[in-house]
N, C-alpha and C positions, 0 to 999 in steps of 0.2 A: 540450105541453111535452115536449122530448126528455129523455132520461136524463142527457145532459151538462149541459143547462140546469138540471135538477133538482139535480144534484150540485153545480154552481157556486153555485146559490142556497143549499143546505145548508152549503156551506163559508163563504158569506158570513154567514149567520145565526150559524154557530158562531164565527166570528171576532168578530162583534159581541157575542155572549154572553160570550165570553172577555174582551173589552175592557171590557164592562160590569162584569164580576166584578173585574177588576183595578182599575177605577176605583172601585168600591164598597170594595174592600179598602184602597186608598190613602186614600180618604176616611174610612174607619173608623180607620185608623192615625193620620191627621191629627187627628181628633177626640179620640182617646185621648191623643196628645201635648198637644193644647190643654188637655184636662181635667187632666192631670198638671201642666202649667205653671201652671194657675189655682190648683190645690191648693197647689203649692209657693209661689206668690206670696202666697196668702192666709195661709199659715203664717209667711212673712216679715213680713207686715204686722201679724199678730197679735202676733208677738214684738216688733216695733218699737213697737206701741202699749203693751205692757207695760212695755218699757224706758223710754218716755217718761213713763209714770205713775211709775215708780221715780225718775226724774230730777226730776219735778215734786214728789214728796213729799220728796226729799232737799234741794231748795232752798226748800222751804216754800211752794209754790204750791197753793192750795186747789183740789181737784178739784171740778167742778160735779157736782151730784146727777144721776144718770141719769134721763132722762125715761122715763115708762111706755111700754112697747111698745104700738103700735097693734094693734087686732084684726086677725086674718088676713082678707084679702078673697079674692074669687074668683080674682083675677089673681095675688095673692101667695101663695096657699095651695099652688100646685102645687109650688114649690120651697122648700126650707128656707133661712132667713136664715143667712148666715155668722156664726159666733160670734167674740167677741174684740173688743178695743178698736179694732183697725184693720180688721175684717172688712168693714165697710161704710162707706167714706169719706164718703158723702153723708148719713149719719144724724146727727140733731141731737145725740144723747147722746155722740157720739164727740168728745172734746176735741182730739185731735191733728190732726183734719182739719176745719177750719171749713166751715160750710154758707153759701151765698149767701143774702142776704135774699130774701124772697118777691118784692119788687118787681123786684129785679135778675134773679131767676130768670125771672119772666114776660117781662121785656124780652129775655132771652137766647133765648127759644124762638121758633123761626120760625112765622109765621103765614101760612097760604095765603089768597089772596084769590079769591074766586069770579069766574069770567069773566062771569057775569050782572051783576055790579056794575060792570062796566066796567074793572076792574083787570086787571093781568097776573098769572097764577097764579104762585105762588112755585115756584122750582125746588127739586126734591127733593134732599136731600143724598145723596151717594154712599154705598152701604153700606160700612161700616168693615171692614177686614180684621181678624179677631180676632188673627192672628199679629202684625200691626203693632202693634195696641193692647196686646197682651201685652208686646211688646218696649219699648214706651214706658213701660209700667208698671214693668217690670223696671229700666229705667234710672232712673226716679224713685225706686224703692226703693234702688238703689245710692246715689244722691245723699243719700237720707234717712239711709242707714247712714253715709255719710261725715260728714255733719253731726252725727249722734249721737255718733260717735266723737270729734269735735272738743268737743262738749258735755261728754262724760265726762272728756276731758282737762282742760277748764277746771274742771269740778266737783272734780277731784282736787287742785286748787291751793287753798291758803288765801287768804283776802282780804287778809291782811297779808304784804306782801313775797312774792308768789307764785313769783317766779323764784328765790328763794334756797333754799338747802338748809335742812333743819330745824335743823342745828347753828348755821349762820350767822344764821338768824333769831332763835333763842334767845339767842345772844350780843348781837345788836343790841338786842333788847328788854330783856334784863337791864341792858345797859350804858346804854341810854336812861333806864330807871327809876333807875339808880344816879346818872346825871348830874343828873336832876331832884331826887333826894334831896341831891345836893351843893349845888345852888342853895339849897335850904332850910337847909343847914348854914351857908352863908355869911350868910343872913338871921338865923339863930340867933346866929352869932358877932357880927354887928352889933348885935342886940339885947342880947347880953351886954355889949357895950362900953358901952352907955348905961345899964346897970343893970336892964334888964327881965327878964333871964334869969340865974340864978346859975350858978356854975361846975359844980355837981353835976348840975344839969339839963341843962346844955349837954353834958357828958361823956357822960350817959346817952343822950341823943339821938344823939350822934355814934357812939357805939360799939355801940348796940343798936337804938334806936328807929327811926331813919331807915333803916338798912340793912335792918331787918325789913320796913318799909313798902315800900321798893323791891323786895325779893325778892317779896313777896306780890303787889305790883302787876304785876310782870313775869309771875308765875305766872297770874294772872287774864287778862291780855292775851293770852298764848299760848293759854289755853283758850278764849277768846272769839273772837279773830280769827286765831289760828294753826292752826285745825283745818279741814281740807278737808271739804266737804259730803258727798263720796261715800266717804270712808274710814271704815271701821267702827272703833269704839273711840277711844281718845285717843292722839294723837301724843305722842312724848316731849318732855318739857319741860326735861329736863337740870337737875334740882334741885340736885345738888351744884355743878354749874358755876355756876348762877345764884346760889346762896348765896355761893360764893367771889367772884364778881364784885361782888355788892352789898356785901358786907362789906369789900371792899377799895377800891371806888371812893369811898364816902362818907368813910372816914378819910383817904384819899389827897387828897380835895378839901380837908379841913381842913388837912392838912399843906402843900398847895400854897398855901393862904391865908397860913399862918404864914411860909412862905418868901417870899412876895411881900411881906408887910408888913416883914419884916426887911430884905429887899432895898431897899425904898423908904426905910427909915431910914438 
């Protein structure tokens, strides 16, 4: 071998060595990026699982008791299990990500047929690209965040008149309770006309009894059905406004009845 051939071979080997080093460096950087993306996605899934648990407790959903962790095996002891409610979507104790039944899982697994048995061997599935799988997982996490935000918005609305403002809701509730008490006033007036209720009892119910019943009824209704599930504390119930409405509606119903009777006469 001449010196020129030896020099050309050395340059070729050096170029291959540099190309191998560049490929190894690029592969190492790609693996670091994939590990960083996996860690970030695991943190997002853990936070989503915790938020789903909070939403479940807020709306009164009973959380299932976690199943005992299986003992580590030789295959699973090499790497640590991800922690958190959403760290392992396939685990049975995670409530946010359901697991397929055993029968369906067995049906979903591809089975290879031996050529000796006369069948055609099953085609091997192509190796999945980690970057593509991580991108799909990130998109599903984004979709889960969007649905979680919608659920939080719905949980911040009360069951009673959810699209109304707190003031309008309180006015409607107190007015409705006052109107119901007004119907009872008319019944008492009719009972007084036939001698079942005396005048003192009728006046006491009209001026104090039924307005108080309407006020406390509206107060309890707002506390039970006018409170959002995700709002801490008690929303305003506008007690002075409710007191004023209830103690005006009931006497006004009685006055309206008197005016109606006089008009008919």
